[in-house]
MOPAC internal coordinates of N, CA, C and O (Angstrom, degrees):
PM7 1SCF
backbone

  N    0.0000 0     0.00 0     0.00 0    0    0    0
  C    1.3575 1     0.00 0     0.00 0    1    0    0
  C    1.4573 1   111.43 1     0.00 0    2    1    0
  O    1.2310 1   118.12 1   -40.59 1    3    2    1
  N    1.3489 1   121.19 1   139.41 1    3    2    1
  C    1.4151 1   124.96 1  -176.72 1    5    3    2
  C    1.5190 1   105.66 1   -76.07 1    6    5    3
  O    1.2310 1   121.43 1   -20.47 1    7    6    5
  N    1.4388 1   114.86 1   159.53 1    7    6    5
  C    1.3376 1   121.60 1   172.29 1    9    7    6
  C    1.4318 1   120.53 1   -55.05 1   10    9    7
  O    1.2310 1   121.26 1   137.32 1   11   10    9
  N    1.3160 1   115.20 1   -42.68 1   11   10    9
  C    1.5339 1   124.30 1   177.42 1   13   11   10
  C    1.4353 1   115.34 1   -56.49 1   14   13   11
  O    1.2310 1   120.73 1   146.25 1   15   14   13
  N    1.3451 1   116.22 1   -33.75 1   15   14   13
  C    1.5835 1   117.05 1  -171.58 1   17   15   14
  C    1.4982 1   108.37 1  -116.34 1   18   17   15
  O    1.2310 1   116.09 1  -173.71 1   19   18   17
  N    1.2853 1   125.03 1     6.29 1   19   18   17
  C    1.4420 1   128.56 1  -166.79 1   21   19   18
  C    1.6484 1   103.60 1   -61.90 1   22   21   19
  O    1.2310 1   119.82 1   141.03 1   23   22   21
  N    1.3322 1   117.95 1   -38.97 1   23   22   21
  C    1.4876 1   118.10 1  -173.05 1   25   23   22
  C    1.4785 1   112.00 1  -105.09 1   26   25   23
  O    1.2310 1   120.05 1  -175.12 1   27   26   25
  N    1.3592 1   117.51 1     4.88 1   27   26   25
  C    1.4902 1   116.92 1   172.14 1   29   27   26
  C    1.5787 1   116.50 1  -110.18 1   30   29   27
  O    1.2310 1   120.63 1   -33.64 1   31   30   29
  N    1.2473 1   116.40 1   146.36 1   31   30   29
  C    1.4674 1   125.99 1   159.84 1   33   31   30
  C    1.4200 1   109.42 1  -120.68 1   34   33   31
  O    1.2310 1   123.35 1   -40.52 1   35   34   33
  N    1.3498 1   111.18 1   139.48 1   35   34   33
  C    1.4487 1   116.51 1   178.44 1   37   35   34
  C    1.4876 1   116.51 1   -85.53 1   38   37   35
  O    1.2310 1   120.07 1   -30.32 1   39   38   37
  N    1.2672 1   117.47 1   149.68 1   39   38   37
  C    1.4592 1   119.05 1   173.91 1   41   39   38
  C    1.5828 1   106.48 1   -85.94 1   42   41   39
  O    1.2310 1   119.63 1    -7.50 1   43   42   41
  N    1.2918 1   118.30 1   172.50 1   43   42   41
  C    1.5020 1   122.03 1   171.73 1   45   43   42
  C    1.5112 1   111.73 1   -52.73 1   46   45   43
  O    1.2310 1   121.45 1   140.77 1   47   46   45
  N    1.3931 1   114.82 1   -39.23 1   47   46   45
  C    1.4934 1   122.23 1  -173.92 1   49   47   46
  C    1.5199 1   106.11 1   -70.51 1   50   49   47
  O    1.2310 1   120.30 1   136.85 1   51   50   49
  N    1.3077 1   117.02 1   -43.15 1   51   50   49
  C    1.5229 1   122.30 1   174.77 1   53   51   50
  C    1.4423 1   115.44 1   -55.12 1   54   53   51
  O    1.2310 1   123.34 1   129.17 1   55   54   53
  N    1.3600 1   111.21 1   -50.83 1   55   54   53
  C    1.4982 1   119.89 1   178.45 1   57   55   54
  C    1.5702 1   110.57 1   -59.04 1   58   57   55
  O    1.2310 1   123.07 1   130.89 1   59   58   57
  N    1.3484 1   111.72 1   -49.11 1   59   58   57
  C    1.4304 1   115.30 1   177.66 1   61   59   58
  C    1.5384 1   117.18 1   -57.54 1   62   61   59
  O    1.2310 1   121.47 1   139.90 1   63   62   61
  N    1.2027 1   114.79 1   -40.10 1   63   62   61
  C    1.5203 1   121.74 1   171.69 1   65   63   62
  C    1.4214 1   113.81 1   -60.20 1   66   65   63
  O    1.2310 1   121.72 1   129.79 1   67   66   65
  N    1.3092 1   114.31 1   -50.21 1   67   66   65
  C    1.5477 1   120.01 1   175.12 1   69   67   66
  C    1.4352 1   115.42 1   -56.99 1   70   69   67
  O    1.2310 1   121.60 1   139.63 1   71   70   69
  N    1.3648 1   114.55 1   -40.37 1   71   70   69
  C    1.5731 1   119.94 1  -177.41 1   73   71   70
  C    1.4759 1   113.75 1   -87.44 1   74   73   71
  O    1.2310 1   121.32 1   171.69 1   75   74   73
  N    1.3881 1   115.08 1    -8.31 1   75   74   73
  C    1.3724 1   125.55 1  -169.08 1   77   75   74
  C    1.5513 1   115.30 1    49.96 1   78   77   75
  O    1.2310 1   126.46 1  -124.00 1   79   78   77
  N    1.2998 1   105.19 1    56.00 1   79   78   77
  C    1.4842 1   119.80 1   177.70 1   81   79   78
  C    1.6140 1   113.45 1  -127.92 1   82   81   79
  O    1.2310 1   118.75 1   -15.60 1   83   82   81
  N    1.1888 1   120.00 1   164.40 1   83   82   81
  C    1.4601 1   121.04 1   176.44 1   85   83   82
  C    1.5734 1   110.34 1   -77.68 1   86   85   83
  O    1.2310 1   120.15 1   -33.12 1   87   86   85
  N    1.3010 1   117.31 1   146.88 1   87   86   85
  C    1.4604 1   119.47 1   178.83 1   89   87   86
  C    1.5722 1   108.75 1   -57.62 1   90   89   87
  O    1.2310 1   122.27 1   146.84 1   91   90   89
  N    1.2553 1   113.25 1   -33.16 1   91   90   89
  C    1.4931 1   116.84 1  -177.66 1   93   91   90
  C    1.5208 1   106.26 1   -60.08 1   94   93   91
  O    1.2310 1   119.24 1   136.55 1   95   94   93
  N    1.3515 1   119.06 1   -43.45 1   95   94   93
  C    1.4775 1   122.57 1  -177.88 1   97   95   94
  C    1.4720 1   109.02 1   -59.24 1   98   97   95
  O    1.2310 1   120.75 1   134.30 1   99   98   97
  N    1.4143 1   116.17 1   -45.70 1   99   98   97
  C    1.4530 1   119.23 1   179.46 1  101   99   98
  C    1.5451 1   111.78 1   -58.62 1  102  101   99
  O    1.2310 1   120.95 1   136.76 1  103  102  101
  N    1.3051 1   115.79 1   -43.24 1  103  102  101
  C    1.4325 1   116.26 1   178.95 1  105  103  102
  C    1.5323 1   115.67 1   -67.64 1  106  105  103
  O    1.2310 1   122.35 1   150.29 1  107  106  105
  N    1.3166 1   113.11 1   -29.71 1  107  106  105
  C    1.5318 1   117.16 1   172.15 1  109  107  106
  C    1.5285 1   112.41 1   -66.39 1  110  109  107
  O    1.2310 1   120.62 1   137.81 1  111  110  109
  N    1.4217 1   116.42 1   -42.19 1  111  110  109
  C    1.4253 1   117.93 1   172.03 1  113  111  110
  C    1.4873 1   115.28 1   -62.71 1  114  113  111
  O    1.2310 1   119.63 1   143.83 1  115  114  113
  N    1.2404 1   118.31 1   -36.17 1  115  114  113
  C    1.4940 1   118.08 1   174.37 1  117  115  114
  C    1.4572 1   109.69 1   -65.85 1  118  117  115
  O    1.2310 1   117.94 1   131.46 1  119  118  117
  N    1.3898 1   121.53 1   -48.54 1  119  118  117
  C    1.4660 1   120.77 1  -179.86 1  121  119  118
  C    1.4590 1   113.18 1   -56.73 1  122  121  119
  O    1.2310 1   119.44 1   146.67 1  123  122  121
  N    1.3717 1   118.68 1   -33.33 1  123  122  121
  C    1.5133 1   121.21 1  -179.26 1  125  123  122
  C    1.5628 1   108.44 1   -89.26 1  126  125  123
  O    1.2310 1   119.31 1   177.37 1  127  126  125
  N    1.3416 1   118.91 1    -2.63 1  127  126  125
  C    1.4062 1   119.81 1  -178.69 1  129  127  126
  C    1.4951 1   114.49 1    65.97 1  130  129  127
  O    1.2310 1   120.36 1  -144.37 1  131  130  129
  N    1.2954 1   116.91 1    35.63 1  131  130  129
  C    1.5269 1   122.08 1  -173.65 1  133  131  130
  C    1.4716 1   109.41 1  -101.92 1  134  133  131
  O    1.2310 1   117.87 1   173.55 1  135  134  133
  N    1.3587 1   121.66 1    -6.45 1  135  134  133
  C    1.3562 1   126.81 1  -176.60 1  137  135  134
  C    1.6394 1   109.06 1  -129.75 1  138  137  135
  O    1.2310 1   118.76 1   -37.99 1  139  138  137
  N    1.2542 1   119.97 1   142.01 1  139  138  137
  C    1.4751 1   119.13 1   174.97 1  141  139  138
  C    1.5156 1   112.55 1   -72.53 1  142  141  139
  O    1.2310 1   121.95 1   -50.56 1  143  142  141
  N    1.3642 1   113.88 1   129.44 1  143  142  141
  C    1.4334 1   119.99 1  -177.35 1  145  143  142
  C    1.5013 1   109.63 1  -144.57 1  146  145  143
  O    1.2310 1   122.27 1   -15.52 1  147  146  145
  N    1.2981 1   113.27 1   164.48 1  147  146  145
  C    1.5100 1   122.34 1   173.58 1  149  147  146
  C    1.5235 1   108.54 1  -119.99 1  150  149  147
  O    1.2310 1   120.40 1   -48.87 1  151  150  149
  N    1.3008 1   116.83 1   131.13 1  151  150  149
  C    1.3839 1   120.61 1   177.67 1  153  151  150
  C    1.5768 1   106.97 1   -98.93 1  154  153  151
  O    1.2310 1   118.74 1   -54.05 1  155  154  153
  N    1.3128 1   120.00 1   125.95 1  155  154  153
  C    1.3676 1   125.96 1  -177.94 1  157  155  154
  C    1.5644 1   106.02 1  -124.40 1  158  157  155
  O    1.2310 1   118.69 1   -83.88 1  159  158  157
  N    1.2506 1   120.10 1    96.12 1  159  158  157
  C    1.5006 1   118.54 1  -174.46 1  161  159  158
  C    1.6112 1   104.82 1    63.82 1  162  161  159
  O    1.2310 1   121.73 1    51.17 1  163  162  161
  N    1.3119 1   114.29 1  -128.83 1  163  162  161
  C    1.4555 1   118.87 1  -178.08 1  165  163  162
  C    1.5457 1   110.36 1   -92.44 1  166  165  163
  O    1.2310 1   120.35 1  -179.90 1  167  166  165
  N    1.3449 1   116.93 1     0.10 1  167  166  165
  C    1.4769 1   124.20 1  -176.68 1  169  167  166
  C    1.4473 1   111.27 1   -92.23 1  170  169  167
  O    1.2310 1   120.48 1   -24.87 1  171  170  169
  N    1.3583 1   116.68 1   155.13 1  171  170  169
  C    1.4603 1   123.00 1   177.94 1  173  171  170
  C    1.5190 1   103.52 1  -122.79 1  174  173  171
  O    1.2310 1   120.02 1   -48.85 1  175  174  173
  N    1.2726 1   117.57 1   131.15 1  175  174  173
  C    1.4118 1   124.29 1   178.62 1  177  175  174
  C    1.5156 1   108.67 1  -128.35 1  178  177  175
  O    1.2310 1   121.80 1   -17.56 1  179  178  177
  N    1.4280 1   114.15 1   162.44 1  179  178  177
  C    1.4593 1   115.79 1  -177.21 1  181  179  178
  C    1.4966 1   108.11 1  -132.08 1  182  181  179
  O    1.2310 1   118.81 1   -43.58 1  183  182  181
  N    1.2258 1   119.88 1   136.42 1  183  182  181
  C    1.4811 1   123.22 1   175.52 1  185  183  182
  C    1.4671 1   105.91 1   -85.56 1  186  185  183
  O    1.2310 1   118.97 1   -61.57 1  187  186  185
  N    1.3424 1   119.56 1   118.43 1  187  186  185
  C    1.4576 1   121.95 1  -178.40 1  189  187  186
  C    1.4854 1   119.81 1   -55.70 1  190  189  187
  O    1.2310 1   121.21 1   156.19 1  191  190  189
  N    1.4352 1   115.29 1   -23.81 1  191  190  189
  C    1.4688 1   119.10 1   179.69 1  193  191  190
  C    1.5496 1   107.65 1   -78.00 1  194  193  191
  O    1.2310 1   121.86 1   141.03 1  195  194  193
  N    1.3032 1   114.05 1   -38.97 1  195  194  193
  C    1.4897 1   117.62 1  -175.06 1  197  195  194
  C    1.5775 1   101.71 1   -72.16 1  198  197  195
  O    1.2310 1   114.93 1   143.13 1  199  198  197
  N    1.2602 1   127.21 1   -36.87 1  199  198  197
  C    1.4413 1   124.95 1   176.54 1  201  199  198
  C    1.5645 1   110.17 1   -65.57 1  202  201  199
  O    1.2310 1   119.88 1   137.75 1  203  202  201
  N    1.2203 1   117.84 1   -42.25 1  203  202  201
  C    1.4288 1   118.20 1   177.18 1  205  203  202
  C    1.6040 1   111.69 1   -61.07 1  206  205  203
  O    1.2310 1   119.91 1   139.76 1  207  206  205
  N    1.3597 1   117.78 1   -40.24 1  207  206  205
  C    1.4262 1   123.81 1   178.76 1  209  207  206
  C    1.4824 1   112.37 1   -64.86 1  210  209  207
  O    1.2310 1   123.99 1   133.21 1  211  210  209
  N    1.4216 1   109.95 1   -46.79 1  211  210  209
  C    1.3967 1   120.32 1   175.71 1  213  211  210
  C    1.6770 1   113.60 1   -54.65 1  214  213  211
  O    1.2310 1   123.68 1   135.18 1  215  214  213
  N    1.3241 1   110.54 1   -44.82 1  215  214  213
  C    1.4379 1   117.63 1   179.18 1  217  215  214
  C    1.4983 1   111.91 1   -66.02 1  218  217  215
  O    1.2310 1   121.23 1   137.94 1  219  218  217
  N    1.3621 1   115.25 1   -42.06 1  219  218  217
  C    1.4650 1   115.62 1   175.04 1  221  219  218
  C    1.5584 1   114.82 1   -63.42 1  222  221  219
  O    1.2310 1   121.75 1   148.13 1  223  222  221
  N    1.2990 1   114.25 1   -31.87 1  223  222  221
  C    1.5310 1   117.51 1   179.03 1  225  223  222
  C    1.4572 1   110.96 1   -69.87 1  226  225  223
  O    1.2310 1   120.67 1   160.93 1  227  226  225
  N    1.3543 1   116.32 1   -19.07 1  227  226  225
  C    1.5292 1   120.09 1   177.26 1  229  227  226
  C    1.5189 1   114.05 1   -84.53 1  230  229  227
  O    1.2310 1   118.33 1   168.45 1  231  230  229
  N    1.2891 1   120.78 1   -11.55 1  231  230  229
  C    1.4121 1   127.29 1   179.30 1  233  231  230
  C    1.4407 1   112.42 1   -55.66 1  234  233  231
  O    1.2310 1   119.06 1   -42.99 1  235  234  233
  N    1.2404 1   119.40 1   137.01 1  235  234  233
  C    1.5143 1   121.87 1   177.26 1  237  235  234
  C    1.4979 1   108.17 1  -117.22 1  238  237  235
  O    1.2310 1   122.51 1   -56.24 1  239  238  237
  N    1.2997 1   112.79 1   123.76 1  239  238  237
  C    1.4636 1   121.12 1  -175.34 1  241  239  238
  C    1.4889 1   109.31 1   -68.70 1  242  241  239
  O    1.2310 1   119.23 1   -39.18 1  243  242  241
  N    1.3429 1   119.07 1   140.82 1  243  242  241
  C    1.3952 1   126.65 1   172.12 1  245  243  242
  C    1.5255 1   110.28 1   -66.59 1  246  245  243
  O    1.2310 1   120.50 1   -36.14 1  247  246  245
  N    1.2002 1   116.66 1   143.86 1  247  246  245
  C    1.4872 1   121.89 1   175.30 1  249  247  246
  C    1.4573 1   112.44 1   -90.88 1  250  249  247
  O    1.2310 1   119.68 1   173.92 1  251  250  249
  N    1.3675 1   118.21 1    -6.08 1  251  250  249
  C    1.4395 1   122.87 1   171.54 1  253  251  250
  C    1.4771 1   113.79 1    72.08 1  254  253  251
  O    1.2310 1   119.37 1  -163.25 1  255  254  253
  N    1.3932 1   118.81 1    16.75 1  255  254  253
  C    1.4447 1   121.22 1  -176.86 1  257  255  254
  C    1.4269 1   116.48 1   -89.02 1  258  257  255
  O    1.2310 1   117.88 1    13.82 1  259  258  257
  N    1.2858 1   121.64 1  -166.18 1  259  258  257
  C    1.4094 1   127.53 1   176.02 1  261  259  258
  C    1.4449 1   111.04 1   -75.57 1  262  261  259
  O    1.2310 1   120.13 1   -22.86 1  263  262  261
  N    1.3526 1   117.36 1   157.14 1  263  262  261
  C    1.4528 1   123.32 1   169.12 1  265  263  262
  C    1.3864 1   113.53 1   -82.95 1  266  265  263
  O    1.2310 1   120.10 1   180.00 1  267  266  265

């Protein structure tokens, strides 16, 4: 964990804001287990470092071809 995020967990709303998605989309990703999350009681939280790694893993490399 990086120093910046070591004390913070994001809410679904925080995560949605960061990813520029709707909170509903975040909850759908959680429901289908397509995004890393932490369940604390009935609450869902997100480790920012895990979200950044997950986002990086979703990157698609350019083939460098013509348009």
